Residue frames as a rotation matrix with the C-alpha (Angstrom) as fourth column:
MET 1
0.581 0.814 0.000 0.00
0.814 -0.581 0.000 0.00
0.000 0.000 -1.000 0.00
VAL 2
-0.489 -0.869 -0.078 2.68
0.857 -0.495 0.142 2.42
-0.162 0.003 0.987 -1.02
GLY 3
-0.955 0.008 0.297 1.56
0.069 -0.967 0.246 6.01
0.289 0.256 0.923 -0.54
ASP 4
-0.030 0.999 0.020 -1.86
-0.040 -0.021 0.999 5.07
0.999 0.029 0.040 0.85
LEU 5
-0.843 -0.418 0.338 -1.58
-0.292 -0.173 -0.941 6.24
0.451 -0.892 0.024 4.45
ALA 6
-0.136 0.882 0.451 -5.28
-0.990 -0.132 -0.042 5.86
0.023 -0.452 0.892 5.26
SER 7
0.669 0.373 -0.643 -5.36
-0.452 0.891 0.047 2.22
0.590 0.259 0.764 4.15
ALA 8
-0.257 -0.851 -0.459 -2.10
0.075 0.456 -0.887 1.48
0.964 -0.262 -0.053 5.94
GLN 9
-0.766 0.010 0.642 -3.46
-0.601 -0.366 -0.711 2.91
0.228 -0.931 0.286 9.18
LYS 10
0.337 0.939 0.063 -6.67
-0.934 0.325 0.151 0.90
0.121 -0.110 0.987 8.80
HIS 11
0.471 -0.264 -0.841 -4.60
-0.108 0.930 -0.352 -2.24
0.875 0.257 0.410 8.25
LEU 12
-0.645 -0.756 0.111 -2.49
-0.142 -0.024 -0.990 -1.40
0.751 -0.654 -0.092 11.32
GLU 13
-0.350 0.607 0.714 -5.63
-0.937 -0.238 -0.257 -1.13
0.014 -0.758 0.652 13.46
GLU 14
0.698 0.588 -0.408 -6.78
-0.610 0.787 0.091 -4.54
0.374 0.186 0.908 12.25
LEU 15
0.034 -0.777 -0.629 -3.37
0.097 0.629 -0.771 -6.04
0.995 -0.035 0.096 13.07
ARG 16
-0.676 -0.245 0.695 -3.58
-0.587 -0.391 -0.709 -4.43
0.446 -0.887 0.121 16.52
LYS 17
0.239 0.883 0.404 -6.80
-0.971 0.217 0.100 -6.40
0.001 -0.416 0.909 17.10
ILE 18
0.894 0.234 -0.381 -5.51
-0.306 0.942 -0.138 -9.78
0.327 0.240 0.914 15.93
CYS 19
0.018 -0.953 -0.301 -1.87
0.063 0.302 -0.951 -9.74
0.998 -0.001 0.065 17.06
LEU 20
0.923 0.384 0.004 -2.26
-0.002 -0.005 1.000 -10.70
0.384 -0.923 -0.004 20.69
LEU 21
0.461 -0.870 -0.175 1.45
0.622 0.176 0.763 -11.34
-0.633 -0.461 0.622 20.97
PRO 22
0.147 -0.466 -0.872 4.01
-0.488 -0.801 0.346 -9.04
-0.860 0.375 -0.345 19.44
CYS 23
0.534 0.047 0.844 4.06
0.598 0.685 -0.417 -9.81
-0.597 0.727 0.338 15.74
GLU 24
-0.483 -0.874 0.056 6.60
0.603 -0.286 0.745 -8.80
-0.635 0.394 0.665 13.13
GLU 25
-0.311 0.424 0.851 4.00
0.864 -0.248 0.439 -7.54
0.397 0.871 -0.289 10.65
PHE 26
0.747 0.627 -0.221 2.57
0.656 -0.639 0.402 -5.06
0.111 -0.445 -0.888 13.16
GLY 27
0.345 -0.712 -0.612 5.98
0.386 -0.486 0.784 -3.66
-0.855 -0.507 0.107 14.05
ASP 28
-0.592 -0.571 0.568 7.02
0.723 -0.066 0.688 -3.42
-0.355 0.818 0.452 10.40
LEU 29
0.005 0.694 0.720 3.87
0.842 -0.392 0.372 -1.58
0.540 0.604 -0.586 9.36
GLU 30
0.808 0.279 -0.518 3.97
0.556 -0.651 0.517 0.75
-0.193 -0.706 -0.681 12.36
ARG 31
-0.053 -0.934 -0.354 7.57
0.447 -0.339 0.828 1.64
-0.893 -0.114 0.435 11.55
GLU 32
-0.605 -0.140 0.784 6.81
0.796 -0.108 0.595 2.21
0.002 0.984 0.177 7.87
ILE 33
0.461 0.838 0.291 3.88
0.783 -0.539 0.310 4.49
0.417 0.085 -0.905 8.71
ALA 34
0.658 -0.288 -0.696 6.07
0.416 -0.631 0.654 6.53
-0.628 -0.720 -0.295 11.06
GLU 35
-0.459 -0.883 0.101 8.76
0.524 -0.177 0.833 6.87
-0.717 0.435 0.544 8.38
TYR 36
-0.294 0.443 0.847 6.18
0.895 -0.184 0.407 7.89
0.336 0.877 -0.343 5.79
ARG 37
0.759 0.616 -0.210 4.78
0.647 -0.676 0.352 10.55
0.075 -0.403 -0.912 8.12
MET 38
0.283 -0.736 -0.615 8.24
0.365 -0.510 0.779 11.95
-0.887 -0.445 0.124 8.82
LYS 39
-0.653 -0.598 0.466 9.14
0.618 -0.065 0.784 12.11
-0.438 0.799 0.411 5.12
SER 40
-0.394 0.589 0.706 5.85
0.737 -0.256 0.625 13.56
0.549 0.767 -0.333 3.95
GLY 41
-0.968 0.066 0.243 4.90
-0.194 -0.812 -0.551 15.66
0.161 -0.580 0.798 6.96
ALA 42
-0.219 0.943 -0.252 1.60
-0.181 0.214 0.960 13.76
0.959 0.256 0.123 7.00
ARG 43
-0.764 0.127 0.633 -0.46
-0.632 0.049 -0.773 13.45
-0.129 -0.991 0.043 10.10
GLY 44
-0.359 0.668 -0.652 -2.91
-0.227 0.615 0.755 10.70
0.905 0.419 -0.069 10.77
PHE 45
0.552 0.609 0.570 -5.06
-0.734 0.029 0.679 9.20
0.397 -0.793 0.463 13.41
ARG 46
-0.503 -0.721 -0.476 -3.61
-0.295 0.661 -0.690 6.92
0.812 -0.207 -0.546 15.98
């Protein structure tokens, strides 16, 4: 979902619900969203 911050955040929220234990996918996506926000100056819900 390159460049689609809204969809990425929605996906992150779904992962938050299903990853009861720390999961690699959640951490990866969370990190990518943070990097995208820093590079683009975008703000989003959290």
